[in-house]
C-alpha positions, 0 to 999 in steps of 0.5 A: 847398759853399754853401747858396745856389742857383747863380743867387743867387751867379753870374751867367750870364756867369761860369758860361759862361766857366768851363764854356767854360775847362773845355771847352777844357781850361784848367781841371780838373774839380776847379778847375771844380767849386771855382770853381762851388762844385758837387758832381760830379753837379750840375756834370755836369748843369749841363754837359749843359744847356749843351752841349745849348743855344744860348748865348742859351738857356742860363740858370742861372735856377731852374726850378720843377718843380711848380705855384705853386698847387695846385687846390682839390681837392687842398687838400681832400684834403690836409686830409681826409687830415690829419684822418684822421692826427689820428684815428689820433694821438688813439687812444691804443691805436694805435702812431701818436705823429706826423703822417706827411707822406710817407705823406699825400703818397704816399696823395694820389699813389696814391689820387687821382693828386695830386702835392703836394710835402712841404713844401706838405703840411707848411705846410698842416698848420702852417697848420691846426693838424695839426703836433706839435713833434719830440720830443728824441732819446734817446741810445743807451746802446750802439751796435753797429757791424758790417761783415759781413751775418750779423754780427749780427741784431736780433730784437724784438717789439711789441704794438700795435692795428695796425687801428682796426677790430680789437678785439684787439692783435697781436704784430709780430715781426721779425728784422733784419740789422744791417749791411744793414738787411735785414728777414729776417723779419716777421709778425703773430701774436695771441698771443706765446709761445716757439714763435713766436720759435723759428719766426722763427729758423728762418725766418732760419737755413733760407734764410740760414744761421745768423748769428754773433750775435742782439741781443735784449732782456731778455724771459723768452723770451729771458733768465732774470733772477733775482728778476724770473722768480720764477714760472719753472719753473726758479726756485730760490734757488740759480739766478742770472741766465743760470744757465738757458737759456730754450727760444729760447736753447737753439735758438740755441746748437744752431744756434751762435749767440751771444746778446747782450742789450740793456741798455735799450730805447733800446740797440735803437735800430737796429731802432727805425726800421724798426719805426716805419716798419712800424708807422706805414704798417701802422696807416695802411693798415689805418685807411684800408682798413677792415681787420678781419682778421689775414689781411688785415693780414699781406698788408699787412704783407708788401707793406711789407716788400718795399717797405722791403727793395727800395725804401727808402733807409735813412736811416743807410746811404743804401742800399737794404736788399736791395741793400746785402745782395747786394753784401756777399754778392757781396764775400763779407762774410758771417758766415751759416753753412749749417746741415748737419742731417745731421751726427749724423743730427739732423733739423731738427725736432731743432733748431727745437723745444721741448725736455724731459726724462724718465726712462723707468719700468720699463714703458718709459713716460714721463709728460708733463704727466699724459699717459702715453706709450710709449717702446717702445725706451727703456731704463728708468731712463734719461733721454729727450730730447723734441724737441717740434714744435707743428703748430698747423693740425692741434692736435697736437705731434710728439714725436721721442724721443732716448736719448744719440745713439740716435734712438727714434721719433716720436709725436704728441700733442694740444696740449691735453695740453701746456698747460704746456710749449706756451703759445699 
């Protein structure tokens, strides 16, 4: 296909002649498209224009859709938005490293009802010095190709100052279906902990089912690495990488989910684009609306997630993530596996929990971080498994006791007594 526009390649008489030959069935559609050097959608658009107009009115000349010049108000607002962009880029604490001219265009339309083309904004930016050269893209060390939804879920977190009007940085935790690029989970937290990541897995597994694999980086929450994790309570000279399963990985294995790890930050390329999109729009919205609390920021995040999932056409798949996801489900191309918590009389809280083991003493008690807890049904001198579920809003943790396959009961304890097991 030629890059030149139709009116620069052919005159109107030739175009009309070819269209007439197609209408009289002298030419097939393939031959007509080849003569005019047009794609199918543009060909039918041109044919419709020809049919709806008399020969004297039909023209292939270029028709400008927007005004040649924008007014002074639009010029003023473009410059103001570009100045705001520069402030964000100059702030080293903000996760913004480039100008987002699409965001400027959207703001002008939504806030001021000013419609300006993207090339016009870029042109003004270059004229006034609000422009940065594109960086050379790094080649990914590892490329993951999937054919089913639920075949691979990418899980990650980032730590940034998402609003210039807030003093503390926040953690953004996300889970992304690799095939559809649908964001299955996204939320902001003041602190990162194992429990927050377990909650994220729970938010994916309960509504969608257990995926086949999770793809994560080598953070200590996700993986035990010898020599790096010397301060880990599991560290000994006889334990090597992956000899210990962190709490998060134990939850995934209970769900029947395999875990694979990215060998470098560049290897997690597929989740980087949604991250950049979310971070970029989140920061810009927070700056313009002067957001000062995590509650307000969470609302903006959920709006952006809905926009990304349901309206944004992904640059790689060329599809809207939610539509690609739903189509795969209809075609029965899903590896999400429904969870059956009735099996072995297990409760949801026996899977999505923090785990610990203790030995019941002769008085049917255990010691948990210096706190003595009664286990009335426990058999002395045998191990009891603890399934700990923090309830942050009540500042307590619910502990479910198991001895083998026997459920012994549930007790509650203050979170203040679990500072080693539970980090917030």
